[in-house]
LOROKOL-180994 format. One record per residue (C-alpha): x, y, z; residue number from 1. Coordinates in steps of 0.1 Angstrom, whole numbers, plus 5000, padded with zeros to 4 digits. Layout:
N
    px    py    pz   nr
     X     Y     Z  NUM
...
//
This chain:
74
    px    py    pz   nr
  5155  5335  5441    1
  5129  5307  5444    2
  5103  5332  5433    3
  5122  5341  5401    4
  5127  5304  5393    5
  5091  5297  5398    6
  5081  5325  5375    7
  5105  5314  5348    8
  5092  5278  5348    9
  5056  5290  5347   10
  5063  5313  5318   11
  5079  5285  5299   12
  5050  5262  5304   13
  5026  5288  5293   14
  5046  5299  5263   15
  5040  5266  5245   16
  5002  5269  5251   17
  5001  5305  5241   18
  5014  5300  5206   19
  4980  5288  5193   20
  4958  5318  5185   21
  4924  5302  5186   22
  4908  5271  5171   23
  4923  5255  5140   24
  4906  5263  5108   25
  4887  5233  5095   26
  4901  5218  5063   27
  4879  5197  5041   28
  4891  5163  5032   29
  4891  5154  4995   30
  4863  5133  4982   31
  4871  5096  4982   32
  4878  5080  4948   33
  4867  5045  4939   34
  4898  5031  4923   35
  4882  4998  4912   36
  4860  5018  4888   37
  4890  5037  4875   38
  4907  5005  4862   39
  4889  4995  4830   40
  4904  4960  4825   41
  4897  4948  4860   42
  4872  4919  4863   43
  4860  4897  4890   44
  4872  4864  4874   45
  4900  4856  4850   46
  4888  4842  4817   47
  4891  4805  4812   48
  4914  4808  4782   49
  4941  4822  4805   50
  4941  4791  4826   51
  4941  4769  4795   52
  4971  4787  4781   53
  4990  4783  4813   54
  4982  4746  4815   55
  4994  4741  4779   56
  5027  4758  4786   57
  5032  4737  4817   58
  5024  4704  4798   59
  5047  4714  4769   60
  5075  4721  4794   61
  5069  4688  4811   62
  5069  4669  4777   63
  5102  4686  4768   64
  5117  4675  4801   65
  5105  4639  4797   66
  5118  4638  4761   67
  5152  4651  4773   68
  5153  4624  4799   69
  5144  4596  4775   70
  5168  4608  4748   71
  5196  4613  4772   72
  5193  4579  4789   73
  5220  4553  4780   74
//
């Protein structure tokens, strides 16, 4: 009985190893793609005019808030 149990457990352990039929075939990895070059409008620095536009929008909003505060004061 012990002999049969030993044989069964040994065959189970080997059955998992026996499923591979040799070394895996080598698959070639795809060539890497440089995504920075693929984006045409990407630049190292933002242009100065973008910061100027944002500053003008902020100052306009601030002036609007100050005007509302002064006009609404009793």
